[in-house]
C-alpha positions in Angstrom: 165.9 75.1 -67.2 166.8 76.8 -63.8 167.6 74.4 -61.0 164.5 75.3 -59.0 162.3 74.4 -61.9 163.8 71.0 -62.7 161.9 67.9 -61.9 162.9 66.2 -58.7 164.8 62.9 -58.6 163.1 60.6 -56.2 164.8 57.6 -54.5 164.7 55.6 -51.2 166.1 57.3 -48.2 169.4 56.0 -46.8 168.5 56.7 -43.1 166.5 59.0 -40.8 169.5 61.3 -40.9 169.0 61.6 -44.6 165.7 63.4 -44.2 165.9 65.0 -40.7 167.5 68.4 -41.8 164.7 69.0 -44.3 162.0 67.9 -41.9 163.2 70.4 -39.3 163.5 73.2 -41.8 160.1 72.6 -43.3 158.5 72.6 -39.8 159.9 76.0 -38.9 163.6 75.3 -38.2 163.1 73.9 -34.7 166.1 71.8 -33.7 165.3 68.5 -32.0 167.3 66.7 -29.3 169.3 63.5 -29.9 166.6 61.5 -28.0 163.9 62.8 -30.4 166.0 61.8 -33.4 166.7 58.4 -31.9 163.0 57.8 -31.3 162.1 58.8 -34.9 164.9 56.6 -36.3 163.6 53.6 -34.3 160.4 53.4 -36.4 161.8 54.9 -39.6 161.8 52.5 -42.6 164.4 53.8 -45.1 163.7 51.2 -47.8 160.1 52.4 -48.0 160.6 56.1 -47.4 161.4 58.6 -50.1 163.8 61.5 -50.6 163.3 64.0 -53.4 166.4 65.8 -54.8 166.5 68.8 -57.0 169.8 69.9 -58.5 171.6 67.5 -56.2 170.1 68.9 -53.0 167.4 67.3 -50.9 164.1 69.1 -51.7 161.5 66.8 -50.1 160.9 63.9 -47.8 158.2 61.3 -47.2 158.3 58.6 -44.6 156.3 55.4 -45.2 155.4 53.1 -42.3 154.2 49.5 -42.3 151.3 49.8 -39.9 148.7 47.4 -38.6 145.5 49.4 -38.2 142.1 48.3 -36.9 139.5 48.6 -39.7 135.9 47.5 -39.5 136.4 43.7 -39.4 139.7 43.7 -37.6 143.4 44.7 -37.8 144.7 45.0 -41.4 148.0 46.2 -43.0 147.9 49.9 -43.9 150.7 52.1 -45.2 151.2 55.2 -43.0 152.6 58.4 -44.5 154.5 60.8 -42.3 157.0 63.7 -42.4 155.8 64.7 -45.8 157.8 67.9 -46.2 159.3 70.2 -48.8 162.2 72.5 -48.3 161.0 76.1 -48.3 162.9 77.1 -51.5 161.3 74.2 -53.4 157.7 74.7 -52.4 155.0 74.9 -55.2 157.3 73.2 -57.6 155.5 69.8 -57.7 157.9 68.1 -55.3 155.1 66.8 -52.9 152.9 65.7 -55.8 155.8 63.7 -57.3 156.5 62.0 -54.0 152.8 61.1 -53.2 152.3 59.8 -56.8 155.4 57.6 -56.4 154.1 56.2 -53.1 150.7 55.4 -54.5 152.1 53.7 -57.6 154.5 51.7 -55.6 151.8 50.5 -53.3 149.7 49.6 -56.3 152.5 47.5 -57.6 152.7 45.3 -54.5 152.0 47.1 -51.2 149.1 47.8 -48.9 145.8 48.6 -50.5 145.1 51.5 -48.1 147.2 54.5 -47.1 146.6 56.8 -44.2 148.1 60.0 -42.7 147.8 62.8 -40.2 148.1 66.3 -41.6 149.3 69.6 -40.3 147.1 71.4 -42.9 143.7 69.7 -43.5 143.2 71.1 -47.0 146.3 69.6 -48.7 145.7 66.0 -49.3 142.2 65.9 -50.7 143.6 66.5 -54.2 145.6 63.3 -53.8 142.4 61.3 -53.0 142.7 61.2 -49.2 139.4 61.6 -47.5 138.7 62.7 -43.9 138.0 59.4 -42.2 138.1 60.1 -38.5 137.7 63.0 -36.1 138.6 63.7 -32.5 136.6 65.7 -30.0 138.7 68.0 -27.8 137.0 68.2 -24.4 137.7 70.5 -21.6 136.0 69.5 -18.3 136.2 71.9 -15.4 136.5 70.5 -12.0 133.2 72.0 -10.8 131.5 69.8 -13.4 133.2 66.6 -12.4 130.1 64.6 -11.2 129.6 61.4 -13.1 126.4 59.4 -13.5 127.8 56.0 -12.5 129.9 54.5 -9.8 133.4 53.2 -10.5 132.7 50.1 -8.5 135.6 48.1 -7.0 138.3 49.7 -9.1 141.7 50.7 -7.7 143.6 53.5 -9.4 147.4 53.6 -9.0 149.5 56.6 -10.0 153.2 56.6 -11.0 155.6 56.8 -13.9 154.8 55.1 -17.2 158.0 53.1 -16.9 156.7 51.5 -13.7 153.6 50.2 -15.6 155.0 49.1 -19.0 153.4 45.6 -18.8 150.1 46.9 -17.7 149.9 49.5 -20.5 150.8 46.9 -23.1 148.2 44.5 -21.8 145.4 47.0 -21.7 146.3 48.5 -25.1 146.4 45.1 -26.8 143.0 44.2 -25.5 141.4 47.6 -26.5 143.2 48.2 -29.9 141.0 45.8 -31.9 137.7 47.4 -30.9 138.0 50.8 -32.5 138.9 51.5 -36.2 141.9 53.7 -36.6 143.8 52.3 -33.6 147.3 51.0 -34.5 149.1 47.8 -33.4 152.2 48.5 -31.4 155.6 46.8 -31.5 158.3 47.7 -28.9 159.4 50.8 -30.9 155.9 52.2 -31.3 155.1 51.4 -27.7 158.1 53.4 -26.5 157.1 56.3 -28.6 153.7 56.3 -27.0 155.3 57.2 -23.6 158.1 59.3 -25.0 158.6 62.3 -22.7 161.2 64.7 -24.0 161.8 67.7 -21.7 162.1 70.1 -24.7 158.7 69.0 -25.9 156.7 69.6 -22.7 155.9 73.2 -23.5 156.1 74.2 -19.8 154.2 71.3 -18.5 155.4 68.7 -16.0 156.6 65.2 -16.8 154.4 62.5 -18.2 152.5 60.5 -15.5 150.4 57.4 -15.5 147.2 56.1 -13.9 146.4 52.4 -13.9 143.0 51.1 -13.0 142.9 47.6 -11.6 140.1 45.0 -11.3 140.7 42.0 -9.0 144.4 42.8 -9.0 144.7 42.9 -12.8 145.2 46.0 -15.0 141.9 47.1 -16.6 142.6 50.6 -17.8 145.2 53.4 -17.9 145.6 57.1 -18.6 148.8 59.0 -19.6 148.7 62.6 -18.5 150.7 65.7 -17.5 150.0 68.8 -15.5 150.5 72.5 -16.5 150.7 74.9 -13.7 148.2 77.8 -13.7 146.9 80.2 -10.9 143.9 82.4 -10.8 143.6 85.0 -8.0 146.2 83.0 -6.0 144.1 79.8 -6.4 145.6 76.8 -8.2 143.9 76.0 -11.5 146.3 73.5 -13.0 145.4 71.9 -16.4 145.5 68.1 -16.6 146.3 67.2 -20.2 145.4 63.6 -21.2 147.6 61.9 -23.8 145.9 58.5 -23.9 143.1 56.7 -22.0 142.1 53.1 -22.6 139.8 51.0 -20.5 138.6 47.4 -20.8 135.2 48.0 -19.1 132.8 50.8 -18.1 133.7 50.8 -14.4 137.5 51.2 -15.2 136.7 54.0 -17.7 134.7 55.8 -15.0 137.3 55.2 -12.4 140.0 56.8 -14.5 137.9 59.9 -15.4 136.9 60.3 -11.7 140.6 60.2 -10.7 141.6 62.6 -13.5 138.9 65.1 -12.4 140.1 64.7 -8.8 143.8 65.5 -9.4 145.2 67.8 -6.7 145.4 71.5 -7.8 143.6 70.8 -11.0 141.1 73.3 -12.5 140.3 71.4 -15.7 141.0 68.2 -17.6 141.7 68.5 -21.4 141.8 65.6 -23.8 141.4 64.7 -27.4 138.9 61.8 -27.4 136.7 59.8 -29.8 133.6 61.6 -30.9 131.5 59.0 -29.1 133.7 58.7 -26.0 131.6 57.4 -23.0 132.7 60.4 -20.9 130.3 62.6 -22.9 127.4 60.4 -21.6 128.9 60.0 -18.1 128.9 63.6 -17.2 125.9 64.8 -15.2 126.4 68.2 -17.0 127.4 67.1 -20.6 127.5 70.8 -21.7 130.5 71.2 -19.4 132.7 69.1 -21.8 132.3 71.7 -24.6 133.6 69.3 -27.3 135.2 70.8 -30.3 135.8 68.6 -33.4 139.0 68.5 -35.4 140.1 66.3 -38.3 142.3 63.4 -37.6 143.1 60.5 -39.9 142.9 61.0 -43.7 142.6 57.8 -45.7 143.3 56.9 -49.3 142.2 53.7 -51.1 145.2 52.8 -53.3 143.3 49.9 -54.9 139.6 50.2 -54.5 138.8 46.5 -55.0 141.5 45.2 -52.6 140.7 47.8 -50.0 136.9 47.2 -50.0 137.5 43.5 -49.7 139.7 43.7 -46.6 137.2 45.4 -44.3 134.0 44.2 -42.8 130.5 45.6 -43.1 127.5 46.0 -40.8 124.9 44.5 -43.2 124.6 42.5 -46.4 123.9 44.5 -49.5 125.0 44.8 -53.2 125.9 48.1 -54.7 127.6 49.2 -57.9 130.0 52.1 -57.5 131.1 54.3 -60.3 134.5 55.6 -59.1 136.3 58.7 -60.3 140.1 58.6 -59.6 142.3 60.4 -62.1 145.4 60.1 -59.9 145.1 56.3 -59.8 143.5 55.5 -63.2 143.3 51.8 -62.4 140.5 52.7 -60.0 138.5 54.8 -62.5 135.8 52.3 -63.3 132.7 50.6 -62.0 132.9 48.1 -59.1 130.2 45.7 -57.9 130.5 45.5 -54.1 128.8 42.7 -52.2 129.0 43.3 -48.4 128.7 41.2 -45.3 130.0 41.1 -41.7 132.8 38.8 -42.7 134.0 41.1 -45.5 133.2 42.1 -49.0 133.6 41.0 -52.6 134.5 43.8 -55.0 134.9 43.2 -58.8 135.0 45.4 -61.9 131.6 45.4 -63.7 129.9 47.0 -66.6 126.5 47.0 -64.8 124.6 50.2 -64.4 125.9 52.3 -61.4 124.0 52.8 -58.2 126.3 55.5 -56.8 128.8 57.9 -58.3 131.6 59.1 -56.1 135.3 59.9 -56.1 138.2 58.0 -54.4 138.3 60.8 -51.8 134.8 60.0 -50.6 135.6 56.3 -50.5 138.6 57.1 -48.3 136.4 59.1 -46.0 134.0 56.2 -45.6 136.6 53.5 -45.1 136.9 53.6 -41.3 133.2 53.7 -40.8 133.0 57.1 -39.1 131.8 59.2 -42.0 128.1 59.4 -43.0 127.5 58.5 -46.6 124.1 60.3 -46.3 125.9 63.4 -45.2 128.2 63.2 -48.3 125.3 62.7 -50.6 123.4 65.7 -49.1 126.5 67.7 -49.6 126.5 66.8 -53.3 129.7 64.8 -53.1 128.0 61.4 -53.8 125.3 61.0 -56.5 122.6 58.4 -56.1 121.5 56.8 -59.3 119.3 54.1 -57.9 116.7 55.1 -55.2 117.6 53.7 -51.8 121.2 53.0 -52.7 122.6 55.8 -50.4 120.8 54.5 -47.4 121.7 50.9 -48.0 125.4 51.6 -48.6 125.5 54.0 -45.6 124.2 51.3 -43.2 126.7 48.8 -44.5 129.8 51.1 -44.3 129.1 52.6 -40.8 130.9 51.2 -37.8 130.2 51.5 -34.1 132.3 52.6 -32.2 133.6 55.6 -34.2 137.2 55.6 -35.5 140.0 57.2 -33.5 143.8 57.2 -33.5 145.6 58.4 -30.4 149.0 58.7 -32.0 150.3 61.0 -34.8 152.6 59.0 -37.1 
């Protein structure tokens, strides 16, 4: 058998340096600075991450992270997949499939019951049972439409370098992270990556800046942003690009948006925000935000029963799910799910099914931001008992909508 047709050998990575060359090649051959590699290595987990080798050469990579992600019901352990890449000469040879299968089987044998990832190409991971679980709304608000419907109250906004406000950012983030599904817990290494500002990654923009809102002298919100210079007919029309914005209360949220829309020289503010971000209700002219949706987190239930038991639900109900999951055959059965605000009870059953669906649809539902009614109307979920779709949809939904501000 020719070398390029042989099955890959998959093993744990030795270090970040073990996968970096293939990652750079797979993503277009862009070289990264030593600071970038140091930051990536700081969160890399070699014992969990995989390297595929074909004919003795590295043909694929897959980083696996031990994450704490907010789910409906609170923070839970989730396995994050990142840097899933295949060397160009080994594409379409089953390398990625072999790595993803290995990850799912390893997690089933003693890891987290849920896996999540971001993806550069949205159509890839559905075949592995990952469902689209969260979306982001890209908003672009022009300065002429900056009027907000509420007053910011007694909120002071200070502007400086992120390094000057490390404690404030950590305090606000810790208070906000548990409210919205999809948000990740941060240790020191992940917190440092959140404010990473590499000159060769700025794309012509200025350095990363920080706004901190204060209430009674205490930090109550922050925004990380940068400016990109632009001129129109000799008039400055800079773009303010927001990386993160978190606020503990409505007044702080309004104060930060008012300050962003008031930045000197700015013509517009651009940000990826939750689909239900309050700014969409705050604007006097909501049409001016022109939100555009894009996919964000894709989620996979490795073990359906364990995963459904670790999240909370909006209502009490009982539903029998008939799950199709050929990639993880241990999930291909019927489960009786009893739901409640404190969590669920999920057990295999031989009872008649109320709903038929695939593992991909369960993944899409897991963060509470995808409508089960929409999936049923699309023909992706089959209702076998009248009323089952509505009952399950109400139980699975979560308010606020899921969102993850970081790509891992």
